[in-house]
N, CA, C, O and the ligand as a Tripos MOL2 file, in Angstrom:
@<TRIPOS>MOLECULE
protein
  253   251    64     0     0
PROTEIN
NO_CHARGES

@<TRIPOS>ATOM
      1 N          14.2990    0.1650    0.0520 N.3       1 MET1
      2 CA         13.0950    0.1690    0.8680 C.3       1 MET1
      3 C          13.2600   -0.7660    2.0560 C.2       1 MET1
      4 O          14.3000   -1.4050    2.2140 O.2       1 MET1
      5 N          12.2490   -0.8410    2.8720 N.am      2 GLY2
      6 CA         12.2840   -1.7350    4.0200 C.3       2 GLY2
      7 C          12.2310   -3.1870    3.5770 C.2       2 GLY2
      8 O          12.2020   -3.5020    2.3880 O.2       2 GLY2
      9 N          12.2190   -4.0620    4.5810 N.am      3 LYS3
     10 CA         12.2330   -5.4700    4.2050 C.3       3 LYS3
     11 C          10.8280   -5.9980    3.9650 C.2       3 LYS3
     12 O           9.8380   -5.4560    4.4550 O.2       3 LYS3
     13 N          10.7820   -7.0650    3.2010 N.am      4 THR4
     14 CA          9.5000   -7.6720    2.8740 C.3       4 THR4
     15 C           8.9740   -8.4630    4.0600 C.2       4 THR4
     16 O           9.6920   -9.2570    4.6680 O.2       4 THR4
     17 N           7.7280   -8.2340    4.3710 N.am      5 ASN5
     18 CA          7.0720   -8.9950    5.4140 C.3       5 ASN5
     19 C           6.3350  -10.1590    4.7440 C.2       5 ASN5
     20 O           5.1420  -10.0870    4.4510 O.2       5 ASN5
     21 N           7.1000  -11.2380    4.5130 N.am      6 ALA6
     22 CA          6.5590  -12.3640    3.7320 C.3       6 ALA6
     23 C           5.3340  -12.9730    4.4000 C.2       6 ALA6
     24 O           4.3990  -13.4150    3.7330 O.2       6 ALA6
     25 N           5.3580  -12.9880    5.7200 N.am      7 GLU7
     26 CA          4.2270  -13.5650    6.4410 C.3       7 GLU7
     27 C           2.9550  -12.7530    6.1920 C.2       7 GLU7
     28 O           1.8750  -13.3040    5.9790 O.2       7 GLU7
     29 N           3.1150  -11.4270    6.2240 N.am      8 TRP8
     30 CA          1.9430  -10.5700    5.9650 C.3       8 TRP8
     31 C           1.4050  -10.8350    4.5620 C.2       8 TRP8
     32 O           0.1960  -10.9430    4.3550 O.2       8 TRP8
     33 N           2.3140  -10.9340    3.6150 N.am      9 HIS9
     34 CA          1.8830  -11.1700    2.2330 C.3       9 HIS9
     35 C           1.1610  -12.5080    2.0950 C.2       9 HIS9
     36 O           0.1890  -12.6190    1.3470 O.2       9 HIS9
     37 N           1.6360  -13.5150    2.8130 N.am     10 ARG10
     38 CA          0.9710  -14.8200    2.7440 C.3      10 ARG10
     39 C          -0.4650  -14.7250    3.2230 C.2      10 ARG10
     40 O          -1.3520  -15.4010    2.7030 O.2      10 ARG10
     41 N          -0.6840  -13.8880    4.2090 N.am     11 GLU11
     42 CA         -2.0180  -13.8110    4.7990 C.3      11 GLU11
     43 C          -2.8900  -12.7350    4.1670 C.2      11 GLU11
     44 O          -4.0850  -12.6570    4.4520 O.2      11 GLU11
     45 N          -2.3090  -11.9170    3.3220 N.am     12 HIS12
     46 CA         -3.0690  -10.8420    2.6810 C.3      12 HIS12
     47 C          -2.8480  -10.8660    1.1810 C.2      12 HIS12
     48 O          -2.0650  -10.0910    0.6300 O.2      12 HIS12
     49 N          -3.5520  -11.7680    0.5440 N.am     13 ARG13
     50 CA         -3.4620  -11.8250   -0.9050 C.3      13 ARG13
     51 C          -4.4390  -10.8060   -1.5010 C.2      13 ARG13
     52 O          -5.5700  -10.6580   -1.0390 O.2      13 ARG13
     53 N          -3.9750  -10.1180   -2.5260 N.am     14 MET14
     54 CA         -4.8800   -9.2260   -3.2470 C.3      14 MET14
     55 C          -5.9100  -10.0880   -3.9760 C.2      14 MET14
     56 O          -5.5380  -11.0830   -4.5980 O.2      14 MET14
     57 N          -7.1870   -9.7350   -3.9150 N.am     15 PRO15
     58 CA         -8.1950  -10.5180   -4.6520 C.3      15 PRO15
     59 C          -7.8810  -10.5030   -6.1490 C.2      15 PRO15
     60 O          -7.2340   -9.5770   -6.6380 O.2      15 PRO15
     61 N          -8.3340  -11.5210   -6.8750 N.am     16 PRO16
     62 CA         -8.0080  -11.6290   -8.3050 C.3      16 PRO16
     63 C          -8.4280  -10.4060   -9.1130 C.2      16 PRO16
     64 O          -7.6560   -9.9120   -9.9350 O.2      16 PRO16
     65 N          -9.6450   -9.9140   -8.8870 N.am     17 LYS17
     66 CA        -10.0860   -8.7130   -9.5940 C.3      17 LYS17
     67 C         -10.5140   -7.6730   -8.5670 C.2      17 LYS17
     68 O         -11.7060   -7.4710   -8.3360 O.2      17 LYS17
     69 N          -9.5430   -7.0220   -7.9590 N.am     18 PRO18
     70 CA         -9.8880   -6.1160   -6.8550 C.3      18 PRO18
     71 C         -10.6060   -4.8690   -7.3550 C.2      18 PRO18
     72 O         -10.3020   -4.3410   -8.4250 O.2      18 PRO18
     73 N         -11.5520   -4.4190   -6.5660 N.am     19 THR19
     74 CA        -12.1670   -3.1220   -6.8160 C.3      19 THR19
     75 C         -11.1970   -2.0380   -6.3400 C.2      19 THR19
     76 O         -10.2050   -2.3320   -5.6730 O.2      19 THR19
     77 N         -11.4860   -0.8020   -6.6840 N.am     20 ARG20
     78 CA        -10.6470    0.3020   -6.1980 C.3      20 ARG20
     79 C         -10.6260    0.3200   -4.6690 C.2      20 ARG20
     80 O          -9.6000    0.5870   -4.0420 O.2      20 ARG20
     81 N         -11.7970    0.0270   -4.0900 N.am     21 GLN21
     82 CA        -11.8780    0.0310   -2.6210 C.3      21 GLN21
     83 C         -10.9920   -1.0660   -2.0370 C.2      21 GLN21
     84 O         -10.2850   -0.8410   -1.0550 O.2      21 GLN21
     85 N         -11.0310   -2.2610   -2.6470 N.am     22 GLN22
     86 CA        -10.1990   -3.3710   -2.1490 C.3      22 GLN22
     87 C          -8.7200   -3.0700   -2.3140 C.2      22 GLN22
     88 O          -7.9160   -3.3710   -1.4310 O.2      22 GLN22
     89 N          -8.3600   -2.4740   -3.4500 N.am     23 ARG23
     90 CA         -6.9540   -2.1260   -3.6580 C.3      23 ARG23
     91 C          -6.4990   -1.0790   -2.6610 C.2      23 ARG23
     92 O          -5.4010   -1.1710   -2.1120 O.2      23 ARG23
     93 N          -7.3410   -0.0840   -2.4260 N.am     24 ALA24
     94 CA         -6.9820    0.9550   -1.4640 C.3      24 ALA24
     95 C          -6.7980    0.3480   -0.0760 C.2      24 ALA24
     96 O          -5.8400    0.6680    0.6270 O.2      24 ALA24
     97 N          -7.7320   -0.5400    0.3170 N.am     25 ALA25
     98 CA         -7.6360   -1.1770    1.6280 C.3      25 ALA25
     99 C          -6.3600   -2.0080    1.7270 C.2      25 ALA25
    100 O          -5.6760   -1.9930    2.7500 O.2      25 ALA25
    101 N          -6.0500   -2.7260    0.6590 N.am     26 TRP26
    102 CA         -4.8430   -3.5640    0.6620 C.3      26 TRP26
    103 C          -3.5920   -2.7090    0.8010 C.2      26 TRP26
    104 O          -2.7240   -2.9980    1.6250 O.2      26 TRP26
    105 N          -3.5030   -1.6650    0.0010 N.am     27 HIS27
    106 CA         -2.3070   -0.8280    0.0430 C.3      27 HIS27
    107 C          -2.1800   -0.0900    1.3670 C.2      27 HIS27
    108 O          -1.0770    0.1360    1.8640 O.2      27 HIS27
    109 N          -3.3220    0.2810    1.9280 N.am     28 TYR28
    110 CA         -3.2810    0.9560    3.2260 C.3      28 TYR28
    111 C          -2.7210    0.0190    4.2930 C.2      28 TYR28
    112 O          -1.8100    0.3860    5.0350 O.2      28 TYR28
    113 N          -3.2710   -1.1920    4.3640 N.am     29 GLU29
    114 CA         -2.7600   -2.1810    5.3180 C.3      29 GLU29
    115 C          -1.3020   -2.5110    5.0150 C.2      29 GLU29
    116 O          -0.4710   -2.6130    5.9170 O.2      29 GLU29
    117 N          -1.0160   -2.6720    3.7530 N.am     30 HIS30
    118 CA          0.3450   -3.0490    3.3510 C.3      30 HIS30
    119 C           1.3760   -2.0430    3.8430 C.2      30 HIS30
    120 O           2.4280   -2.4120    4.3670 O.2      30 HIS30
    121 N           1.0550   -0.7680    3.6650 N.am     31 ALA31
    122 CA          2.0190    0.2630    4.0550 C.3      31 ALA31
    123 C           2.2980    0.2390    5.5550 C.2      31 ALA31
    124 O           3.3750    0.6410    5.9950 O.2      31 ALA31
    125 N           1.3180   -0.2370    6.3480 N.am     32 GLN32
    126 CA          1.5390   -0.2960    7.7880 C.3      32 GLN32
    127 C           2.4070   -1.4880    8.1940 C.2      32 GLN32
    128 O           3.0900   -1.4460    9.2180 O.2      32 GLN32
    129 N           2.3760   -2.5350    7.3950 N.am     33 HIS33
    130 CA          2.9730   -3.7950    7.8450 C.3      33 HIS33
    131 C           4.1960   -4.2190    7.0480 C.2      33 HIS33
    132 O           4.9380   -5.0980    7.4870 O.2      33 HIS33
    133 N           4.4130   -3.6380    5.9280 N.am     34 CYS34
    134 CA          5.4630   -4.1240    5.0500 C.3      34 CYS34
    135 C           6.0310   -2.9580    4.2550 C.2      34 CYS34
    136 O           5.2960   -2.0640    3.8360 O.2      34 CYS34
    137 N           7.3240   -2.9710    4.0550 N.am     35 GLY35
    138 CA          7.9660   -1.8620    3.3450 C.3      35 GLY35
    139 C           8.5480   -2.2730    2.0050 C.2      35 GLY35
    140 O           9.4990   -1.6530    1.5300 O.2      35 GLY35
    141 N           7.9910   -3.3100    1.3870 N.am     36 CYS36
    142 CA          8.6120   -3.8280    0.1620 C.3      36 CYS36
    143 C           8.2950   -2.9580   -1.0360 C.2      36 CYS36
    144 O           8.9620   -3.0750   -2.0640 O.2      36 CYS36
    145 N           7.3080   -2.0980   -0.9420 N.am     37 ARG37
    146 CA          6.9190   -1.2880   -2.0900 C.3      37 ARG37
    147 C           6.7350    0.1540   -1.6670 C.2      37 ARG37
    148 O           6.1330    0.4360   -0.6300 O.2      37 ARG37
    149 N           7.2450    1.0490   -2.4570 N.am     38 ALA38
    150 CA          7.0200    2.4640   -2.1700 C.3      38 ALA38
    151 C           5.5770    2.8210   -2.5100 C.2      38 ALA38
    152 O           4.9390    2.1810   -3.3450 O.2      38 ALA38
    153 N           5.0800    3.8600   -1.8410 N.am     39 LEU39
    154 CA          3.7640    4.3720   -2.1970 C.3      39 LEU39
    155 C           3.9310    5.2790   -3.4040 C.2      39 LEU39
    156 O           4.4540    6.3880   -3.2950 O.2      39 LEU39
    157 N           3.4930    4.8080   -4.5290 N.am     40 THR40
    158 CA          3.6200    5.6170   -5.7370 C.3      40 THR40
    159 C           2.5470    6.7020   -5.7290 C.2      40 THR40
    160 O           1.5700    6.6000   -4.9870 O.2      40 THR40
    161 N           2.7180    7.7270   -6.5370 N.am     41 PRO41
    162 CA          1.6770    8.7710   -6.6070 C.3      41 PRO41
    163 C           0.3050    8.1980   -6.9670 C.2      41 PRO41
    164 O          -0.7120    8.6900   -6.4780 O.2      41 PRO41
    165 N           0.2610    7.1710   -7.8130 N.am     42 SER42
    166 CA         -1.0530    6.6250   -8.1800 C.3      42 SER42
    167 C          -1.6850    5.8870   -7.0010 C.2      42 SER42
    168 O          -2.9020    5.9450   -6.8240 O.2      42 SER42
    169 N          -0.8830    5.1950   -6.1950 N.am     43 ILE43
    170 CA         -1.4280    4.5350   -5.0070 C.3      43 ILE43
    171 C          -1.8770    5.5820   -3.9960 C.2      43 ILE43
    172 O          -2.9350    5.4510   -3.3820 O.2      43 ILE43
    173 N          -1.0660    6.6170   -3.8310 N.am     44 THR44
    174 CA         -1.4330    7.6850   -2.9050 C.3      44 THR44
    175 C          -2.7690    8.3100   -3.2970 C.2      44 THR44
    176 O          -3.6270    8.5340   -2.4430 O.2      44 THR44
    177 N          -2.9450    8.5890   -4.5840 N.am     45 SER45
    178 CA         -4.2040    9.2160   -4.9870 C.3      45 SER45
    179 C          -5.3660    8.2310   -4.8950 C.2      45 SER45
    180 O          -6.5030    8.6310   -4.6450 O.2      45 SER45
    181 N          -5.0810    6.9400   -5.0980 N.am     46 LEU46
    182 CA         -6.1210    5.9290   -4.8980 C.3      46 LEU46
    183 C          -6.5880    5.9200   -3.4410 C.2      46 LEU46
    184 O          -7.7870    5.8980   -3.1650 O.2      46 LEU46
    185 N          -5.6280    5.9380   -2.5140 N.am     47 LEU47
    186 CA         -5.9740    5.9600   -1.0960 C.3      47 LEU47
    187 C          -6.8280    7.1760   -0.7620 C.2      47 LEU47
    188 O          -7.8510    7.0640   -0.0870 O.2      47 LEU47
    189 N          -6.4030    8.3250   -1.2370 N.am     48 ILE48
    190 CA         -7.1360    9.5530   -0.9450 C.3      48 ILE48
    191 C          -8.5430    9.4880   -1.5270 C.2      48 ILE48
    192 O          -9.5120    9.8870   -0.8810 O.2      48 ILE48
    193 N          -8.6430    8.9780   -2.7620 N.am     49 SER49
    194 CA         -9.9590    8.9440   -3.4130 C.3      49 SER49
    195 C         -10.9180    7.9910   -2.7020 C.2      49 SER49
    196 O         -12.1360    8.1400   -2.7990 O.2      49 SER49
    197 N         -10.3570    7.0030   -1.9800 N.am     50 GLN50
    198 CA        -11.2000    6.0570   -1.2500 C.3      50 GLN50
    199 C         -11.3640    6.4420    0.2160 C.2      50 GLN50
    200 O         -11.9550    5.7000    1.0000 O.2      50 GLN50
    201 N         -10.8380    7.6010    0.5770 N.am     51 GLY51
    202 CA        -11.0670    8.1090    1.9240 C.3      51 GLY51
    203 C         -10.0810    7.6270    2.9720 C.2      51 GLY51
    204 O         -10.3360    7.7630    4.1680 O.2      51 GLY51
    205 N          -8.9450    7.0590    2.5370 N.am     52 TYR52
    206 CA         -7.9370    6.6160    3.5050 C.3      52 TYR52
    207 C          -6.9370    7.7330    3.7630 C.2      52 TYR52
    208 O          -6.6060    8.5000    2.8590 O.2      52 TYR52
    209 N          -6.4500    7.8230    5.0160 N.am     53 PRO53
    210 CA         -5.3250    8.7220    5.2530 C.3      53 PRO53
    211 C          -4.0870    8.1140    4.5950 C.2      53 PRO53
    212 O          -3.9590    6.8930    4.5120 O.2      53 PRO53
    213 N          -3.1970    8.9530    4.1390 N.am     54 VAL54
    214 CA         -1.9960    8.4470    3.4880 C.3      54 VAL54
    215 C          -0.9780    8.0600    4.5560 C.2      54 VAL54
    216 O          -0.5920    8.8960    5.3730 O.2      54 VAL54
    217 N          -0.5390    6.8030    4.5580 N.am     55 PRO55
    218 CA          0.4380    6.3610    5.5630 C.3      55 PRO55
    219 C           1.7540    7.1110    5.4360 C.2      55 PRO55
    220 O           2.0600    7.7000    4.3990 O.2      55 PRO55
    221 N           2.5270    7.0750    6.5190 N.am     56 GLN56
    222 CA          3.7780    7.8280    6.5700 C.3      56 GLN56
    223 C           4.8330    7.3490    5.5780 C.2      56 GLN56
    224 O           5.6810    8.1160    5.1230 O.2      56 GLN56
    225 N           4.7550    6.0520    5.2550 N.am     57 LEU57
    226 CA          5.7660    5.4760    4.3790 C.3      57 LEU57
    227 C           5.6170    6.0650    2.9660 C.2      57 LEU57
    228 O           4.7800    5.6210    2.1810 O.2      57 LEU57
    229 N           6.4300    7.0530    2.6700 N.am     58 GLN58
    230 CA          6.3150    7.7490    1.3950 C.3      58 GLN58
    231 C           7.4490    7.3410    0.4700 C.2      58 GLN58
    232 O           8.4990    6.8890    0.9250 O.2      58 GLN58
    233 N           7.2380    7.4970   -0.8000 N.am     59 ALA59
    234 CA          8.3050    7.2630   -1.7470 C.3      59 ALA59
    235 C           9.4240    8.2540   -1.4560 C.2      59 ALA59
    236 O           9.1700    9.4470   -1.2850 O.2      59 ALA59
    237 N          10.6540    7.7690   -1.3990 N.am     60 PRO60
    238 CA         11.7550    8.6850   -1.0900 C.3      60 PRO60
    239 C          11.9670    9.7200   -2.1920 C.2      60 PRO60
    240 O          11.8460    9.4200   -3.3800 O.2      60 PRO60
    241 N          12.2770   10.9100   -1.7830 N.am     61 ARG61
    242 CA         12.5320   11.9790   -2.7550 C.3      61 ARG61
    243 C          14.0240   12.1290   -2.9690 C.2      61 ARG61
    244 O          14.8150   12.0000   -2.0340 O.2      61 ARG61
    245 N          14.3910   12.3950   -4.1710 N.am     62 ALA62
    246 CA         15.7960   12.6720   -4.4400 C.3      62 ALA62
    247 C          16.1470   14.0060   -3.8090 C.2      62 ALA62
    248 O          15.3600   14.9490   -3.8800 O.2      62 ALA62
    249 N          17.3250   14.1000   -3.1880 N.am     63 PRO63
    250 CA         17.7240   15.3410   -2.5460 C.3      63 PRO63
    251 C          18.0010   16.4640   -3.5620 C.2      63 PRO63
    252 O          18.3490   17.5790   -3.1710 O.2      63 PRO63
    253 ZN          5.0550   -5.9390    0.9130 Zn       64 ZN64
@<TRIPOS>BOND
     1     1     2 1
     2     2     3 1
     3     3     4 2
     4     3     5 am
     5     5     6 1
     6     6     7 1
     7     7     8 2
     8     7     9 am
     9     9    10 1
    10    10    11 1
    11    11    12 2
    12    11    13 am
    13    13    14 1
    14    14    15 1
    15    15    16 2
    16    15    17 am
    17    17    18 1
    18    18    19 1
    19    19    20 2
    20    19    21 am
    21    21    22 1
    22    22    23 1
    23    23    24 2
    24    23    25 am
    25    25    26 1
    26    26    27 1
    27    27    28 2
    28    27    29 am
    29    29    30 1
    30    30    31 1
    31    31    32 2
    32    31    33 am
    33    33    34 1
    34    34    35 1
    35    35    36 2
    36    35    37 am
    37    37    38 1
    38    38    39 1
    39    39    40 2
    40    39    41 am
    41    41    42 1
    42    42    43 1
    43    43    44 2
    44    43    45 am
    45    45    46 1
    46    46    47 1
    47    47    48 2
    48    47    49 am
    49    49    50 1
    50    50    51 1
    51    51    52 2
    52    51    53 am
    53    53    54 1
    54    54    55 1
    55    55    56 2
    56    55    57 am
    57    57    58 1
    58    58    59 1
    59    59    60 2
    60    59    61 am
    61    61    62 1
    62    62    63 1
    63    63    64 2
    64    63    65 am
    65    65    66 1
    66    66    67 1
    67    67    68 2
    68    67    69 am
    69    69    70 1
    70    70    71 1
    71    71    72 2
    72    71    73 am
    73    73    74 1
    74    74    75 1
    75    75    76 2
    76    75    77 am
    77    77    78 1
    78    78    79 1
    79    79    80 2
    80    79    81 am
    81    81    82 1
    82    82    83 1
    83    83    84 2
    84    83    85 am
    85    85    86 1
    86    86    87 1
    87    87    88 2
    88    87    89 am
    89    89    90 1
    90    90    91 1
    91    91    92 2
    92    91    93 am
    93    93    94 1
    94    94    95 1
    95    95    96 2
    96    95    97 am
    97    97    98 1
    98    98    99 1
    99    99   100 2
   100    99   101 am
   101   101   102 1
   102   102   103 1
   103   103   104 2
   104   103   105 am
   105   105   106 1
   106   106   107 1
   107   107   108 2
   108   107   109 am
   109   109   110 1
   110   110   111 1
   111   111   112 2
   112   111   113 am
   113   113   114 1
   114   114   115 1
   115   115   116 2
   116   115   117 am
   117   117   118 1
   118   118   119 1
   119   119   120 2
   120   119   121 am
   121   121   122 1
   122   122   123 1
   123   123   124 2
   124   123   125 am
   125   125   126 1
   126   126   127 1
   127   127   128 2
   128   127   129 am
   129   129   130 1
   130   130   131 1
   131   131   132 2
   132   131   133 am
   133   133   134 1
   134   134   135 1
   135   135   136 2
   136   135   137 am
   137   137   138 1
   138   138   139 1
   139   139   140 2
   140   139   141 am
   141   141   142 1
   142   142   143 1
   143   143   144 2
   144   143   145 am
   145   145   146 1
   146   146   147 1
   147   147   148 2
   148   147   149 am
   149   149   150 1
   150   150   151 1
   151   151   152 2
   152   151   153 am
   153   153   154 1
   154   154   155 1
   155   155   156 2
   156   155   157 am
   157   157   158 1
   158   158   159 1
   159   159   160 2
   160   159   161 am
   161   161   162 1
   162   162   163 1
   163   163   164 2
   164   163   165 am
   165   165   166 1
   166   166   167 1
   167   167   168 2
   168   167   169 am
   169   169   170 1
   170   170   171 1
   171   171   172 2
   172   171   173 am
   173   173   174 1
   174   174   175 1
   175   175   176 2
   176   175   177 am
   177   177   178 1
   178   178   179 1
   179   179   180 2
   180   179   181 am
   181   181   182 1
   182   182   183 1
   183   183   184 2
   184   183   185 am
   185   185   186 1
   186   186   187 1
   187   187   188 2
   188   187   189 am
   189   189   190 1
   190   190   191 1
   191   191   192 2
   192   191   193 am
   193   193   194 1
   194   194   195 1
   195   195   196 2
   196   195   197 am
   197   197   198 1
   198   198   199 1
   199   199   200 2
   200   199   201 am
   201   201   202 1
   202   202   203 1
   203   203   204 2
   204   203   205 am
   205   205   206 1
   206   206   207 1
   207   207   208 2
   208   207   209 am
   209   209   210 1
   210   210   211 1
   211   211   212 2
   212   211   213 am
   213   213   214 1
   214   214   215 1
   215   215   216 2
   216   215   217 am
   217   217   218 1
   218   218   219 1
   219   219   220 2
   220   219   221 am
   221   221   222 1
   222   222   223 1
   223   223   224 2
   224   223   225 am
   225   225   226 1
   226   226   227 1
   227   227   228 2
   228   227   229 am
   229   229   230 1
   230   230   231 1
   231   231   232 2
   232   231   233 am
   233   233   234 1
   234   234   235 1
   235   235   236 2
   236   235   237 am
   237   237   238 1
   238   238   239 1
   239   239   240 2
   240   239   241 am
   241   241   242 1
   242   242   243 1
   243   243   244 2
   244   243   245 am
   245   245   246 1
   246   246   247 1
   247   247   248 2
   248   247   249 am
   249   249   250 1
   250   250   251 1
   251   251   252 2
@<TRIPOS>SUBSTRUCTURE
     1 MET1         2 RESIDUE 1 A MET
     2 GLY2         6 RESIDUE 1 A GLY
     3 LYS3        10 RESIDUE 1 A LYS
     4 THR4        14 RESIDUE 1 A THR
     5 ASN5        18 RESIDUE 1 A ASN
     6 ALA6        22 RESIDUE 1 A ALA
     7 GLU7        26 RESIDUE 1 A GLU
     8 TRP8        30 RESIDUE 1 A TRP
     9 HIS9        34 RESIDUE 1 A HIS
    10 ARG10       38 RESIDUE 1 A ARG
    11 GLU11       42 RESIDUE 1 A GLU
    12 HIS12       46 RESIDUE 1 A HIS
    13 ARG13       50 RESIDUE 1 A ARG
    14 MET14       54 RESIDUE 1 A MET
    15 PRO15       58 RESIDUE 1 A PRO
    16 PRO16       62 RESIDUE 1 A PRO
    17 LYS17       66 RESIDUE 1 A LYS
    18 PRO18       70 RESIDUE 1 A PRO
    19 THR19       74 RESIDUE 1 A THR
    20 ARG20       78 RESIDUE 1 A ARG
    21 GLN21       82 RESIDUE 1 A GLN
    22 GLN22       86 RESIDUE 1 A GLN
    23 ARG23       90 RESIDUE 1 A ARG
    24 ALA24       94 RESIDUE 1 A ALA
    25 ALA25       98 RESIDUE 1 A ALA
    26 TRP26      102 RESIDUE 1 A TRP
    27 HIS27      106 RESIDUE 1 A HIS
    28 TYR28      110 RESIDUE 1 A TYR
    29 GLU29      114 RESIDUE 1 A GLU
    30 HIS30      118 RESIDUE 1 A HIS
    31 ALA31      122 RESIDUE 1 A ALA
    32 GLN32      126 RESIDUE 1 A GLN
    33 HIS33      130 RESIDUE 1 A HIS
    34 CYS34      134 RESIDUE 1 A CYS
    35 GLY35      138 RESIDUE 1 A GLY
    36 CYS36      142 RESIDUE 1 A CYS
    37 ARG37      146 RESIDUE 1 A ARG
    38 ALA38      150 RESIDUE 1 A ALA
    39 LEU39      154 RESIDUE 1 A LEU
    40 THR40      158 RESIDUE 1 A THR
    41 PRO41      162 RESIDUE 1 A PRO
    42 SER42      166 RESIDUE 1 A SER
    43 ILE43      170 RESIDUE 1 A ILE
    44 THR44      174 RESIDUE 1 A THR
    45 SER45      178 RESIDUE 1 A SER
    46 LEU46      182 RESIDUE 1 A LEU
    47 LEU47      186 RESIDUE 1 A LEU
    48 ILE48      190 RESIDUE 1 A ILE
    49 SER49      194 RESIDUE 1 A SER
    50 GLN50      198 RESIDUE 1 A GLN
    51 GLY51      202 RESIDUE 1 A GLY
    52 TYR52      206 RESIDUE 1 A TYR
    53 PRO53      210 RESIDUE 1 A PRO
    54 VAL54      214 RESIDUE 1 A VAL
    55 PRO55      218 RESIDUE 1 A PRO
    56 GLN56      222 RESIDUE 1 A GLN
    57 LEU57      226 RESIDUE 1 A LEU
    58 GLN58      230 RESIDUE 1 A GLN
    59 ALA59      234 RESIDUE 1 A ALA
    60 PRO60      238 RESIDUE 1 A PRO
    61 ARG61      242 RESIDUE 1 A ARG
    62 ALA62      246 RESIDUE 1 A ALA
    63 PRO63      250 RESIDUE 1 A PRO
    64 ZN64       253 GROUP 0 **** ****
């Protein structure tokens, strides 16, 4: 995957008990700024269920 944006992570801590909305917002922002984690199908469906467009950074598919 891409490199970790440590600075972004320092400034964007996930809340201790995030709601689905907070998690979706975090993952949406995260995908734009940092490539340390692939978007798993569960994160993708979380984003969709909360009304976010799915960012381009997708989990790589095996050829
Ligand atoms: Zn990251």
